[in-house]
C-alpha positions in Angstrom: -96.3 140.1 -181.7 -92.7 140.6 -182.8 -91.8 143.5 -185.1 -91.3 142.5 -188.7 -87.7 143.8 -188.9 -86.8 141.7 -185.8 -88.3 138.5 -187.3 -86.4 139.0 -190.5 -83.1 139.6 -188.6 -83.6 136.5 -186.5 -83.9 134.5 -189.8 -80.6 136.0 -191.0 -82.2 138.2 -193.7 -81.0 141.7 -194.5 -83.9 144.0 -193.6 -85.1 146.0 -196.6 -88.2 148.1 -197.1 -89.5 145.7 -199.7 -89.1 142.6 -197.4 -90.8 144.5 -194.6 -93.7 145.5 -196.8 -94.2 142.0 -198.2 -94.1 140.3 -194.9 -96.2 142.9 -193.1 -98.9 142.6 -195.8 -98.9 138.8 -195.4 -99.1 138.9 -191.7 -102.0 141.3 -191.8 -103.9 139.6 -194.6 -106.4 136.8 -194.4 -106.7 136.7 -198.2 -103.8 134.3 -199.0 -102.6 136.5 -201.8 -100.5 135.4 -204.8 -97.3 137.4 -205.8 -99.3 139.5 -208.3 -101.9 140.5 -205.7 -99.1 141.4 -203.3 -97.3 143.5 -205.9 -100.5 145.4 -207.0 -101.4 146.1 -203.3 -97.9 147.4 -202.5 -97.2 149.2 -205.7 -98.8 152.6 -204.6 -96.6 152.8 -201.5 -93.5 151.0 -203.0 -93.3 152.3 -206.6 -89.7 151.1 -207.1 -90.5 147.5 -206.1 -90.7 145.1 -209.0 -92.8 141.9 -209.4 -89.5 140.0 -209.6 -88.6 141.3 -206.2 -91.9 140.1 -204.7 -91.3 136.6 -206.2 -87.7 136.5 -204.8 -88.8 137.7 -201.5 -91.6 135.1 -201.2 -89.1 132.4 -202.2 -86.7 133.5 -199.4 -89.5 133.6 -196.9 -90.8 130.2 -198.0 -87.3 128.6 -197.6 -86.8 130.2 -194.2 -90.2 129.0 -192.9 -91.7 132.5 -192.7 -94.6 131.7 -195.1 -96.2 128.7 -196.5 -96.9 128.3 -200.2 -100.4 127.1 -201.1 -101.1 125.4 -204.4 -104.9 125.7 -204.7 -105.2 124.7 -208.4 -104.6 128.2 -209.8 -101.7 129.1 -212.1 -100.0 131.1 -209.3 -99.3 129.9 -205.8 -100.9 131.7 -202.8 -99.0 132.6 -199.6 -99.9 132.4 -196.0 -97.9 133.9 -193.1 -99.4 131.4 -190.7 -97.0 128.5 -191.1 -98.4 126.2 -188.5 -100.2 123.3 -190.2 -103.8 124.2 -190.7 -106.5 123.4 -193.4 -108.0 125.8 -195.9 -111.2 126.1 -198.0 -111.3 127.4 -201.6 -114.4 128.6 -203.2 -114.6 127.2 -206.8 -116.8 130.1 -207.8 -115.1 133.3 -206.5 -111.6 131.7 -205.7 -111.6 133.0 -202.1 -109.1 131.1 -199.9 -109.8 130.9 -196.2 -108.3 129.3 -193.1 -110.4 126.5 -191.7 -110.3 126.6 -188.0 -111.2 123.0 -187.0 -109.0 121.3 -184.5 -110.0 117.9 -185.8 -108.4 118.7 -189.1 -105.3 120.5 -187.9 -102.1 118.5 -188.2 -104.1 115.5 -189.3 -100.9 113.6 -190.1 -100.0 113.5 -186.4 -103.4 112.1 -185.5 -103.0 109.3 -188.1 -99.4 108.6 -187.5 -99.9 105.0 -186.2 -102.3 104.1 -189.1 -100.2 105.7 -191.8 -96.8 104.0 -191.3 -95.6 106.9 -193.5 -93.2 109.8 -192.7 -95.1 112.9 -193.6 -92.8 115.8 -194.7 -95.5 118.3 -195.5 -99.3 118.5 -195.0 -101.8 120.6 -196.8 -105.5 119.9 -196.5 -107.6 122.0 -198.9 -111.3 121.6 -199.2 -112.9 122.9 -202.4 -116.6 123.9 -202.7 -118.8 127.0 -202.8 -118.7 129.7 -200.1 -121.9 131.0 -198.5 -121.7 134.3 -200.4 -121.6 132.6 -203.8 -124.4 130.1 -202.8 -126.6 133.1 -201.9 -125.9 134.7 -205.3 -126.9 131.6 -207.2 
């Protein structure tokens, strides 16, 4: 896997400690955090970084195709460093967002291209329900 600084340089971004910290966290996280979660997780090691910096950084990353923004029905967007089209699940009890690894549902728009007669610009498939952990608690 490429080093974070190299990836940022290739996208034409100035490499800063804050950008490295945010992108590294997203690349190593399966939680699909929102900006506030990222800020709180990085605050102990990056005390001078502001929440505004996290938001600006995520916006840069989104526009450069380094992250995808997920709107899962919460007030704040979640972010995923895996930008290849793939589905997600969201637990309506605990709010956990997970990647759904099912080839049949990955890049669904390509599989339906003939039937759709529609030019898809973006695809997000999000399944809502209750995760196994929350079902066991109930």
